[in-house]
TIMI-2910 file (N, C-alpha, C, CB; in pm, 1 decimal, decimal comma, always signed):
<rs>
+----------+----------+----------+----------+----------+----------+----------+----------+----------+----------+----------+----------+------+
!      n_x !      n_y !      n_z !     ca_x !     ca_y !     ca_z !      c_x !      c_y !      c_z !     cb_x !     cb_y !     cb_z ! resn !
+----------+----------+----------+----------+----------+----------+----------+----------+----------+----------+----------+----------+------+
!   +286,9 !  -1063,1 !  +1558,3 !   +239,7 !   -993,5 !  +1439,4 !   +320,3 !  -1041,5 !  +1319,1 !   +251,4 !   -839,1 !  +1456,4 !  Gln !
!   +250,6 !  -1065,3 !  +1211,2 !   +315,3 !  -1107,6 !  +1088,6 !   +402,7 !   -995,1 !  +1035,6 !   +211,3 !  -1150,2 !   +983,7 !  Val !
!   +520,5 !  -1032,3 !   +988,2 !   +612,1 !   -929,3 !   +939,2 !   +590,3 !   -904,3 !   +791,5 !   +757,4 !   -969,4 !   +964,7 !  Gln !
!   +574,8 !   -779,1 !   +757,1 !   +571,6 !   -735,4 !   +618,4 !   +689,0 !   -641,3 !   +599,5 !   +435,1 !   -666,2 !   +581,5 !  Leu !
!   +756,6 !   -650,0 !   +486,2 !   +876,6 !   -570,7 !   +463,6 !   +864,6 !   -495,3 !   +333,0 !  +1001,6 !   -659,3 !   +463,2 !  Val !
!   +853,4 !   -361,6 !   +343,0 !   +846,1 !   -277,5 !   +225,2 !   +986,5 !   -236,5 !   +181,1 !   +759,5 !   -153,6 !   +252,6 !  Glu !
!  +1000,4 !   -212,8 !    +51,6 !  +1125,6 !   -161,9 !     -3,0 !  +1095,2 !    -85,6 !   -130,6 !  +1226,8 !   -277,1 !    -29,7 !  Ser !
!  +1195,3 !    -11,4 !   -177,5 !  +1181,3 !    +56,8 !   -305,0 !  +1159,9 !   +206,1 !   -296,7 !  +1070,7 !     -1,8 !   -378,3 !  Gly !
!  +1145,8 !   +258,5 !   -176,2 !  +1128,9 !   +401,8 !   -162,2 !  +1258,0 !   +476,6 !   -188,6 !  +1077,6 !   +434,8 !    -24,9 !  Gly !
!  +1249,0 !   +607,6 !   -186,5 !  +1367,7 !   +689,0 !   -208,5 !  +1331,1 !   +829,1 !   -248,7 !  +1456,1 !   +626,9 !   -313,7 !  Gly !
!  +1434,0 !   +901,0 !   -293,7 !  +1417,5 !  +1038,3 !   -340,4 !  +1404,5 !  +1036,5 !   -492,0 !  +1536,9 !  +1128,4 !   -295,6 !  Leu !
!  +1303,2 !  +1101,8 !   -543,0 !  +1281,4 !  +1105,4 !   -687,5 !  +1232,1 !  +1244,2 !   -725,8 !  +1179,7 !   +995,8 !   -732,3 !  Val !
!  +1267,1 !  +1285,9 !   -844,9 !  +1221,1 !  +1416,6 !   -893,0 !  +1074,8 !  +1408,8 !   -937,4 !  +1310,0 !  +1466,0 !  -1009,9 !  Gln !
!  +1005,2 !  +1521,3 !   -933,6 !   +868,1 !  +1522,3 !   -986,0 !   +865,3 !  +1469,3 !  -1129,1 !   +808,7 !  +1665,0 !   -980,7 !  Pro !
!   +765,8 !  +1386,8 !  -1155,8 !   +755,7 !  +1323,5 !  -1287,2 !   +822,9 !  +1189,0 !  -1295,4 !   +813,7 !  +1412,3 !  -1390,0 !  Gly !
!   +900,6 !  +1155,4 !  -1195,3 !   +973,1 !  +1029,6 !  -1196,0 !   +887,8 !   +912,0 !  -1151,3 !  +1093,6 !  +1040,2 !  -1108,5 !  Gly !
!   +952,4 !   +797,4 !  -1143,8 !   +882,5 !   +673,6 !  -1109,1 !   +956,2 !   +598,1 !   -999,1 !   +867,0 !   +584,3 !  -1232,7 !  Ser !
!   +880,7 !   +523,1 !   -925,2 !   +935,2 !   +429,8 !   -827,1 !   +847,2 !   +305,3 !   -827,3 !   +942,3 !   +494,4 !   -683,8 !  Leu !
!   +906,0 !   +194,0 !   -791,9 !   +828,8 !    +71,0 !   -774,2 !   +851,4 !    +20,6 !   -633,0 !   +868,8 !    -37,6 !   -879,5 !  Arg !
!   +746,6 !    +22,7 !   -555,0 !   +754,6 !    -28,4 !   -419,0 !   +723,6 !   -178,0 !   -418,7 !   +657,4 !    +48,1 !   -325,8 !  Leu !
!   +792,1 !   -247,4 !   -331,5 !   +767,8 !   -390,4 !   -313,8 !   +738,2 !   -418,4 !   -167,9 !   +888,6 !   -474,1 !   -362,0 !  Ser !
!   +663,9 !   -522,2 !   -145,6 !   +634,7 !   -566,6 !     -9,6 !   +648,5 !   -717,6 !     -6,7 !   +491,7 !   -521,6 !    +36,8 !  Cys !
!   +742,6 !   -763,3 !    +74,3 !   +760,0 !   -906,8 !    +93,0 !   +675,7 !   -949,9 !   +211,5 !   +909,8 !   -943,8 !   +114,5 !  Ala !
!   +605,4 !  -1058,5 !   +194,1 !   +510,5 !  -1101,4 !   +296,6 !   +526,7 !  -1249,4 !   +328,5 !   +367,4 !  -1073,0 !   +251,7 !  Ala !
!   +639,5 !  -1284,9 !   +388,3 !   +658,2 !  -1424,6 !   +427,1 !   +583,3 !  -1455,5 !   +556,0 !   +807,1 !  -1456,2 !   +443,8 !  Pro !
!   +568,8 !  -1580,2 !   +587,8 !   +522,0 !  -1616,5 !   +721,3 !   +373,1 !  -1625,7 !   +740,2 !   +572,7 !  -1521,5 !   +815,7 !  Gly !
!   +294,2 !  -1596,8 !   +634,1 !   +150,5 !  -1620,6 !   +644,6 !    +99,9 !  -1654,8 !   +505,8 !    +74,8 !  -1496,3 !   +704,0 !  Phe !
!    -22,9 !  -1700,0 !   +501,4 !    -79,7 !  -1742,6 !   +374,2 !   -125,2 !  -1620,0 !   +296,2 !   -197,6 !  -1841,2 !   +395,9 !  Asp !
!    -28,6 !  -1558,0 !   +228,8 !    -48,9 !  -1431,5 !   +158,5 !   -165,0 !  -1439,2 !    +61,5 !    +76,9 !  -1391,7 !    +84,6 !  Phe !
!   -177,8 !  -1550,4 !     -6,3 !   -277,0 !  -1562,9 !   -113,6 !   -420,1 !  -1566,8 !    -63,4 !   -249,8 !  -1686,3 !   -193,6 !  Ser !
!   -440,5 !  -1565,4 !    +67,2 !   -575,9 !  -1571,5 !   +122,8 !   -619,8 !  -1439,1 !   +185,8 !   -584,0 !  -1682,1 !   +226,4 !  Thr !
!   -538,9 !  -1335,2 !   +166,0 !   -570,3 !  -1207,2 !   +228,2 !   -577,4 !  -1093,5 !   +127,0 !   -467,6 !  -1175,0 !   +333,6 !  His !
!   -678,6 !  -1008,4 !   +141,0 !   -677,5 !   -881,3 !    +73,1 !   -557,4 !   -801,9 !   +126,2 !   -812,4 !   -804,2 !    +94,3 !  Trp !
!   -500,0 !   -722,6 !    +39,3 !   -382,9 !   -644,9 !    +78,0 !   -403,2 !   -498,3 !    +41,9 !   -256,0 !   -700,1 !    +10,1 !  Met !
!   -327,5 !   -413,4 !   +109,1 !   -344,4 !   -269,7 !    +94,9 !   -209,4 !   -199,3 !    +85,7 !   -425,2 !   -214,1 !   +211,7 !  Tyr !
!   -208,1 !    -90,1 !    +13,5 !   -102,2 !     +9,2 !    +25,1 !   -166,9 !   +131,3 !    +90,7 !    -36,7 !    +44,5 !   -116,5 !  Trp !
!   -106,0 !   +176,5 !   +197,1 !   -151,9 !   +296,9 !   +264,4 !    -34,3 !   +390,6 !   +278,3 !   -214,6 !   +264,8 !   +402,7 !  Val !
!    -61,4 !   +519,5 !   +293,3 !    +48,2 !   +614,8 !   +307,3 !    +12,5 !   +721,9 !   +409,0 !    +82,1 !   +678,8 !   +172,0 !  Arg !
!   +117,3 !   +778,0 !   +463,1 !   +101,2 !   +889,8 !   +554,1 !   +192,2 !  +1002,0 !   +509,0 !   +131,6 !   +848,6 !   +699,9 !  Gln !
!   +131,9 !  +1108,7 !   +462,4 !   +207,1 !  +1226,3 !   +421,9 !   +239,3 !  +1308,4 !   +545,8 !   +128,1 !  +1310,7 !   +318,0 !  Ala !
!   +343,6 !  +1389,1 !   +539,5 !   +380,0 !  +1471,1 !   +655,9 !   +263,8 !  +1557,8 !   +702,3 !   +500,1 !  +1559,5 !   +623,0 !  Pro !
!   +228,2 !  +1546,6 !   +828,7 !   +123,2 !  +1629,4 !   +885,9 !    -17,5 !  +1590,9 !   +848,3 !   +145,0 !  +1767,1 !   +847,2 !  Gly !
!    -32,3 !  +1478,2 !   +777,7 !   -165,4 !  +1436,4 !   +732,7 !   -200,9 !  +1299,9 !   +789,9 !   -172,0 !  +1432,9 !   +579,0 !  Lys !
!   -328,6 !  +1266,8 !   +781,0 !   -374,4 !  +1137,4 !   +828,8 !   -335,8 !  +1026,0 !   +732,6 !   -524,9 !  +1139,0 !   +849,1 !  Glu !
!   -333,5 !   +907,5 !   +786,6 !   -311,0 !   +788,5 !   +705,5 !   -423,9 !   +774,3 !   +604,0 !   -300,9 !   +661,9 !   +794,4 !  Leu !
!   -389,0 !   +738,7 !   +481,3 !   -492,7 !   +717,5 !   +381,0 !   -461,1 !   +592,9 !   +299,9 !   -506,0 !   +840,3 !   +288,7 !  Glu !
!   -567,1 !   +530,0 !   +254,8 !   -549,8 !   +411,2 !   +172,5 !   -523,1 !   +453,7 !    +28,9 !   -674,2 !   +319,0 !   +180,7 !  Cys !
!   -418,1 !   +401,7 !    -28,8 !   -382,2 !   +432,2 !   -166,5 !   -443,5 !   +329,6 !   -261,4 !   -229,4 !   +435,8 !   -182,9 !  Val !
!   -436,7 !   +203,0 !   -221,6 !   -487,5 !    +99,0 !   -309,7 !   -529,9 !    -22,9 !   -230,0 !   -382,7 !    +60,5 !   -413,1 !  Ser !
!   -632,8 !    -87,1 !   -278,3 !   -685,3 !   -209,5 !   -216,9 !   -687,5 !   -317,0 !   -324,2 !   -828,8 !   -187,3 !   -155,4 !  Thr !
!   -630,3 !   -431,6 !   -294,5 !   -620,6 !   -536,5 !   -395,2 !   -674,0 !   -667,7 !   -339,2 !   -475,1 !   -553,3 !   -442,7 !  Ile !
!   -759,9 !   -728,5 !   -416,2 !   -823,4 !   -851,9 !   -374,4 !   -727,0 !   -970,5 !   -382,7 !   -946,4 !   -878,3 !   -459,5 !  Arg !
!   -773,0 !  -1081,1 !   -327,6 !   -694,5 !  -1204,5 !   -328,5 !   -654,5 !  -1242,9 !   -470,8 !   -773,7 !  -1318,8 !   -263,4 !  Ile !
!   -746,4 !  -1223,9 !   -566,0 !   -720,2 !  -1265,7 !   -703,9 !   -640,9 !  -1163,5 !   -784,1 !   -849,9 !  -1293,1 !   -773,8 !  Asn !
!   -600,9 !  -1055,4 !   -719,0 !   -519,6 !   -955,2 !   -787,7 !   -596,5 !   -838,1 !   -843,8 !   -445,8 !  -1019,0 !   -896,8 !  Gly !
!   -728,0 !   -844,0 !   -840,0 !   -806,3 !   -731,1 !   -889,0 !   -796,7 !   -614,0 !   -792,2 !   -953,1 !   -771,8 !   -909,2 !  Asn !
!   -775,2 !   -496,0 !   -847,9 !   -772,3 !   -375,4 !   -766,4 !   -914,2 !   -323,4 !   -751,3 !   -679,8 !   -267,2 !   -828,9 !  Thr !
!   -959,2 !   -313,9 !   -626,7 !  -1096,0 !   -268,4 !   -604,5 !  -1101,8 !   -122,0 !   -566,5 !  -1161,7 !   -351,2 !   -497,3 !  Val !
!   -987,6 !    -64,5 !   -533,4 !   -985,7 !    +76,4 !   -495,0 !   -849,2 !   +135,0 !   -528,5 !  -1017,8 !    +93,9 !   -343,5 !  Tyr !
!   -853,5 !   +254,5 !   -582,7 !   -733,0 !   +333,9 !   -601,5 !   -770,8 !   +477,8 !   -567,4 !   -675,7 !   +320,9 !   -749,0 !  Ile !
!   -691,4 !   +541,6 !   -486,5 !   -721,1 !   +676,2 !   -441,8 !   -731,8 !   +769,0 !   -562,1 !   -613,7 !   +726,2 !   -343,6 !  His !
!   -828,5 !   +860,1 !   -557,0 !   -850,6 !   +951,0 !   -669,7 !   -723,4 !  +1025,5 !   -708,2 !   -960,5 !  +1050,7 !   -636,0 !  Asp !
!   -644,2 !  +1062,6 !   -608,9 !   -525,9 !  +1145,5 !   -636,6 !   -417,4 !  +1070,7 !   -713,2 !   -468,3 !  +1197,8 !   -506,8 !  Ser !
!   -426,5 !   +937,4 !   -718,1 !   -321,0 !   +860,1 !   -786,2 !   -373,7 !   +781,4 !   -905,2 !   -255,1 !   +764,8 !   -688,3 !  Val !
!   -501,7 !   +796,0 !   -934,8 !   -559,6 !   +724,0 !  -1048,8 !   -488,3 !   +760,4 !  -1177,1 !   -709,0 !   +754,1 !  -1061,8 !  Lys !
!   -457,7 !   +658,3 !  -1255,1 !   -386,9 !   +680,2 !  -1380,0 !   -237,0 !   +691,5 !  -1363,6 !   -438,0 !   +802,3 !  -1445,5 !  Gly !
!   -190,3 !   +697,0 !  -1240,1 !    -45,0 !   +709,2 !  -1215,3 !    +10,3 !   +590,9 !  -1138,2 !    -14,9 !   +837,5 !  -1138,8 !  Arg !
!    -67,1 !   +537,6 !  -1045,1 !    -21,4 !   +425,6 !   -960,4 !    -95,4 !   +298,5 !   -999,4 !    -43,7 !   +457,0 !   -809,1 !  Phe !
!    -23,6 !   +188,0 !   -993,3 !    -83,8 !    +57,3 !  -1019,1 !    -36,2 !    -41,3 !   -913,5 !    -48,4 !     +6,4 !  -1161,7 !  Thr !
!   -132,2 !   -103,3 !   -847,9 !    -98,3 !   -206,7 !   -749,6 !   -111,0 !   -344,2 !   -813,7 !   -189,6 !   -196,4 !   -624,2 !  Ala !
!    -26,0 !   -434,1 !   -770,0 !    -33,3 !   -571,7 !   -819,1 !    +20,2 !   -664,9 !   -711,6 !    +46,4 !   -588,8 !   -951,9 !  Ser !
!     -3,2 !   -790,9 !   -732,1 !    +45,8 !   -889,1 !   -635,7 !    +89,4 !  -1014,3 !   -709,4 !    -62,3 !   -922,8 !   -530,2 !  Arg !
!   +182,2 !  -1085,7 !   -648,5 !   +228,1 !  -1213,5 !   -700,2 !   +209,6 !  -1313,5 !   -587,7 !   +378,0 !  -1207,5 !   -749,7 !  Asp !
!   +102,5 !  -1388,9 !   -594,1 !    +72,0 !  -1481,7 !   -485,4 !   +173,1 !  -1596,0 !   -477,6 !    -68,3 !  -1538,0 !   -502,9 !  Asn !
!   +233,0 !  -1631,2 !   -588,5 !   +333,3 !  -1738,0 !   -587,1 !   +459,9 !  -1694,5 !   -514,2 !   +367,5 !  -1780,6 !   -729,8 !  Ala !
!   +490,5 !  -1566,3 !   -521,9 !   +611,3 !  -1512,8 !   -458,2 !   +581,6 !  -1443,3 !   -325,9 !   +680,5 !  -1415,7 !   -551,8 !  Glu !
!   +454,8 !  -1438,4 !   -285,2 !   +415,8 !  -1367,3 !   -162,1 !   +462,4 !  -1222,2 !   -164,3 !   +473,3 !  -1438,3 !    -38,6 !  Asn !
!   +433,3 !  -1154,4 !   -275,1 !   +478,1 !  -1016,4 !   -286,3 !   +366,9 !   -924,8 !   -337,2 !   +598,5 !  -1008,0 !   -378,5 !  Lys !
!   +371,8 !   -802,6 !   -288,9 !   +281,1 !   -696,4 !   -328,2 !   +363,8 !   -585,0 !   -388,7 !   +196,7 !   -645,5 !   -207,6 !  Leu !
!   +310,0 !   -520,9 !   -490,3 !   +384,7 !   -415,0 !   -558,4 !   +298,7 !   -290,0 !   -574,1 !   +433,6 !   -463,3 !   -695,9 !  Tyr !
!   +366,0 !   -176,1 !   -582,8 !   +300,1 !    -51,9 !   -618,0 !   +389,6 !    +21,3 !   -717,5 !   +271,3 !    +35,6 !   -491,5 !  Leu !
!   +346,9 !    +24,7 !   -841,1 !   +418,1 !   +100,4 !   -944,1 !   +366,2 !   +243,1 !   -941,0 !   +399,6 !    +36,4 !  -1086,6 !  Gln !
!   +457,8 !   +336,6 !   -922,0 !   +420,8 !   +477,1 !   -908,5 !   +487,6 !   +556,5 !  -1020,2 !   +461,4 !   +532,8 !   -768,7 !  Met !
!   +408,3 !   +612,5 !  -1106,4 !   +458,2 !   +692,2 !  -1217,5 !   +412,1 !   +836,9 !  -1204,0 !   +411,4 !   +633,3 !  -1351,4 !  Asn !
!   +476,6 !   +923,8 !  -1277,8 !   +439,9 !  +1066,2 !  -1278,4 !   +424,2 !  +1119,0 !  -1136,7 !   +309,8 !  +1088,2 !  -1357,1 !  Ser !
!   +523,9 !  +1091,9 !  -1057,1 !   +516,9 !  +1128,5 !   -916,0 !   +511,2 !  +1278,3 !   -896,9 !   +635,1 !  +1072,2 !   -841,4 !  Leu !
!   +436,2 !  +1317,7 !   -793,7 !   +419,0 !  +1458,4 !   -760,2 !   +468,2 !  +1481,5 !   -617,7 !   +270,3 !  +1502,0 !   -775,7 !  Lys !
!   +494,3 !  +1605,3 !   -584,8 !   +543,1 !  +1636,2 !   -450,4 !   +443,5 !  +1591,3 !   -343,6 !   +570,2 !  +1786,4 !   -437,0 !  Ser !
!   +315,7 !  +1595,9 !   -376,4 !   +215,2 !  +1555,8 !   -277,4 !   +209,2 !  +1405,9 !   -255,1 !    +80,1 !  +1604,6 !   -319,5 !  Glu !
!   +285,9 !  +1330,4 !   -331,1 !   +297,4 !  +1185,6 !   -308,0 !   +401,0 !  +1154,3 !   -200,4 !   +334,4 !  +1113,6 !   -438,3 !  Asp !
!   +471,3 !  +1255,3 !   -155,8 !   +571,7 !  +1235,3 !    -51,3 !   +507,2 !  +1180,1 !    +74,5 !   +644,8 !  +1366,7 !    -20,1 !  Thr !
!   +571,6 !  +1081,6 !   +134,1 !   +519,6 !  +1024,3 !   +256,9 !   +581,6 !   +889,3 !   +287,3 !   +370,1 !  +1011,2 !   +248,7 !  Gly !
!   +529,7 !   +829,1 !   +389,7 !   +571,0 !   +693,0 !   +424,4 !   +465,0 !   +597,9 !   +370,6 !   +589,9 !   +675,6 !   +580,1 !  Ile !
!   +508,4 !   +499,7 !   +295,4 !   +417,7 !   +403,6 !   +234,0 !   +429,2 !   +270,0 !   +307,3 !   +448,9 !   +386,7 !    +82,5 !  Tyr !
!   +315,1 !   +218,2 !   +343,9 !   +308,3 !    +90,8 !   +415,5 !   +227,9 !    -10,0 !   +334,0 !   +245,3 !   +109,7 !   +556,1 !  Tyr !
!   +268,8 !   -133,7 !   +337,8 !   +177,8 !   -237,7 !   +292,3 !   +112,1 !   -295,9 !   +417,3 !   +252,9 !   -349,0 !   +207,8 !  Cys !
!     -9,8 !   -339,5 !   +400,6 !    -86,5 !   -389,3 !   +514,6 !   -173,5 !   -506,1 !   +470,8 !   -173,3 !   -277,1 !   +576,0 !  Ala !
!   -200,1 !   -589,9 !   +565,5 !   -277,1 !   -712,5 !   +542,1 !   -413,7 !   -697,5 !   +607,1 !   -202,5 !   -838,1 !   +597,9 !  Lys !
!   -515,4 !   -747,6 !   +538,8 !   -649,5 !   -747,4 !   +598,0 !   -653,0 !   -835,7 !   +722,3 !   -754,4 !   -795,4 !   +495,5 !  Asp !
!   -738,5 !   -798,3 !   +815,2 !   -752,8 !   -877,6 !   +937,3 !   -808,7 !  -1016,4 !   +908,7 !   -842,6 !   -805,4 !  +1036,5 !  Arg !
!   -891,3 !  -1025,7 !   +805,1 !   -961,7 !  -1149,3 !   +778,0 !   -888,9 !  -1234,4 !   +674,5 !  -1102,2 !  -1119,5 !   +731,1 !  Leu !
!   -901,5 !  -1363,0 !   +689,6 !   -855,1 !  -1456,2 !   +587,7 !   -973,5 !  -1487,1 !   +496,9 !   -795,7 !  -1587,2 !   +651,6 !  Gln !
!   -951,1 !  -1476,9 !   +368,4 !  -1052,7 !  -1496,5 !   +264,0 !  -1156,5 !  -1384,3 !   +259,2 !  -1123,0 !  -1628,6 !   +285,7 !  Tyr !
!  -1194,9 !  -1329,5 !   +373,8 !  -1290,4 !  -1220,5 !   +374,1 !  -1221,5 !  -1085,4 !   +367,3 !  -1377,5 !  -1228,0 !   +496,8 !  Gly !
!  -1296,0 !   -980,6 !   +396,2 !  -1237,6 !   -847,6 !   +393,5 !  -1308,8 !   -755,5 !   +490,0 !  -1242,3 !   -790,1 !   +253,2 !  Thr !
!  -1232,2 !   -663,0 !   +546,2 !  -1288,0 !   -555,5 !   +627,0 !  -1288,7 !   -425,1 !   +547,4 !  -1208,0 !   -538,7 !   +757,9 !  Thr !
!  -1260,1 !   -433,1 !   +418,2 !  -1244,5 !   -312,7 !   +336,7 !  -1365,4 !   -222,9 !   +344,6 !  -1218,4 !   -349,7 !   +193,0 !  Trp !
!  -1486,2 !   -276,7 !   +341,7 !  -1604,6 !   -192,3 !   +335,5 !  -1626,8 !   -115,6 !   +466,0 !  -1726,8 !   -276,6 !   +303,5 !  Phe !
!  -1563,7 !   -161,7 !   +573,0 !  -1560,2 !    -83,6 !   +696,4 !  -1440,5 !    +10,7 !   +696,1 !  -1555,0 !   -176,4 !   +819,2 !  Asp !
!  -1325,7 !    -39,7 !   +652,1 !  -1204,3 !    +42,6 !   +651,3 !  -1222,5 !   +170,1 !   +570,8 !  -1087,5 !    -36,6 !   +595,5 !  Leu !
!  -1292,8 !   +160,4 !   +458,5 !  -1305,1 !   +276,6 !   +371,2 !  -1384,8 !   +389,2 !   +435,5 !  -1369,8 !   +236,6 !   +240,7 !  Arg !
!  -1456,7 !   +358,3 !   +542,8 !  -1534,2 !   +460,8 !   +611,8 !  -1465,8 !   +509,6 !   +739,5 !  -1671,9 !   +407,5 !   +644,9 !  Lys !
!  -1355,1 !   +446,5 !   +773,6 !  -1287,5 !   +481,9 !   +898,6 !  -1225,5 !   +621,4 !   +888,3 !  -1178,9 !   +377,3 !   +932,9 !  Arg !
!  -1245,8 !   +700,0 !   +994,5 !  -1183,7 !   +830,8 !  +1001,6 !  -1158,3 !   +865,3 !  +1147,0 !  -1271,6 !   +938,0 !   +934,0 !  Ser !
!  -1033,9 !   +874,1 !  +1189,6 !   -917,8 !   +850,6 !  +1103,8 !   -887,3 !   +702,8 !  +1085,4 !   -797,0 !   +919,8 !  +1160,9 !  Pro !
!   -822,9 !   +671,5 !   +977,6 !   -772,8 !   +537,3 !   +954,0 !   -638,4 !   +523,8 !  +1023,9 !   -760,4 !   +507,2 !   +801,7 !  Leu !
!   -614,4 !   +410,6 !  +1088,7 !   -486,5 !   +388,3 !  +1156,1 !   -430,7 !   +252,4 !  +1115,3 !   -502,7 !   +396,8 !  +1310,6 !  Thr !
!   -303,1 !   +234,6 !  +1134,7 !   -241,1 !   +106,5 !  +1102,3 !   -300,2 !     -6,5 !  +1185,8 !    -90,1 !   +113,9 !  +1123,7 !  Leu !
!   -345,2 !    +25,2 !  +1304,9 !   -402,2 !    -77,4 !  +1392,9 !   -534,8 !   -132,6 !  +1339,2 !   -423,3 !    -20,0 !  +1532,8 !  Ala !
!   -591,0 !    -66,9 !  +1237,7 !   -713,1 !   -116,5 !  +1175,8 !   -687,2 !   -236,7 !  +1085,3 !   -779,4 !     -6,0 !  +1096,6 !  Asp !
!   -560,5 !   -261,3 !  +1056,3 !   -522,2 !   -371,5 !   +968,4 !   -468,3 !   -489,6 !  +1049,3 !   -417,3 !   -324,7 !   +866,4 !  Phe !
!   -461,7 !   -603,2 !   +986,1 !   -413,3 !   -721,8 !  +1054,3 !   -265,2 !   -713,0 !  +1086,7 !   -440,0 !   -843,7 !   +970,7 !  Gly !
!   -187,0 !   -669,5 !   +988,5 !    -43,1 !   -650,5 !  +1007,1 !     +2,0 !   -544,3 !   +909,1 !    +36,7 !   -784,1 !   +986,5 !  Ser !
!   +117,5 !   -486,5 !   +936,8 !   +173,2 !   -384,3 !   +848,0 !   +322,9 !   -385,7 !   +862,3 !   +116,1 !   -243,5 !   +879,4 !  Trp !
!   +389,2 !   -325,5 !   +764,8 !   +534,8 !   -322,5 !   +768,7 !   +586,8 !   -197,8 !   +837,6 !   +591,1 !   -331,0 !   +628,8 !  Gly !
!   +718,0 !   -180,6 !   +824,6 !   +783,7 !    -66,1 !   +888,1 !   +771,8 !    +59,6 !   +803,0 !   +930,9 !    -97,2 !   +914,0 !  Gln !
!   +727,8 !    +42,0 !   +678,6 !   +711,7 !   +155,4 !   +589,1 !   +837,4 !   +183,7 !   +509,2 !   +672,5 !   +277,4 !   +667,2 !  Gly !
!   +816,8 !   +245,0 !   +393,7 !   +928,2 !   +290,4 !   +311,5 !   +901,4 !   +435,7 !   +275,1 !   +946,1 !   +201,1 !   +183,2 !  Thr !
!  +1007,1 !   +517,9 !   +284,5 !   +991,1 !   +660,3 !   +264,2 !  +1000,1 !   +694,2 !   +115,8 !  +1096,2 !   +737,7 !   +343,6 !  His !
!   +906,4 !   +774,3 !    +71,7 !   +907,0 !   +826,5 !    -63,9 !   +912,0 !   +978,0 !    -54,7 !   +782,2 !   +778,2 !   -144,9 !  Val !
!  +1013,5 !  +1035,2 !   -118,5 !  +1026,3 !  +1180,1 !   -121,0 !  +1031,3 !  +1224,7 !   -265,7 !  +1152,3 !  +1227,4 !    -43,4 !  Thr !
!   +937,7 !  +1309,4 !   -302,9 !   +933,0 !  +1361,6 !   -438,8 !   +969,6 !  +1508,8 !   -432,3 !   +792,1 !  +1340,4 !   -504,3 !  Val !
!  +1085,4 !  +1539,4 !   -483,4 !  +1135,5 !  +1675,3 !   -472,5 !  +1240,8 !  +1700,7 !   -579,3 !  +1193,3 !  +1701,0 !   -332,5 !  Ser !
!  +1245,2 !  +1824,1 !   -624,0 !  +1349,4 !  +1861,6 !   -720,1 !  +1469,9 !  +1918,6 !   -647,0 !  +1295,4 !  +1963,9 !   -822,4 !  Ser !
+----------+----------+----------+----------+----------+----------+----------+----------+----------+----------+----------+----------+------+
</rs>
């Protein structure tokens, strides 16, 4: 399995910001759609953001619209999630994940999956913990 490594999580007060990073060495990053997914305590895994090969974001979860921005740097093989105006309900483990397909996408199937699991993706990292609390 391809290794993805998330970083940037931590404890932050409500209203604060964090920037998550995902390093993706070892595969042709620029040919895969990428995802940020999260699992809140006691809740199912959900997709936070979906980003195309060219960097366009095709999906952002309603609960984070206007607050979170996903981006990618294909030259550096990195994925980012800028999280602003954090709320307690953003608490969870955040994973970056790679699409199963090269050049193509399984997104239109993934978005209908219930429950969504990490095994639905090609590869995923160990996750980074985000805790939003005062």
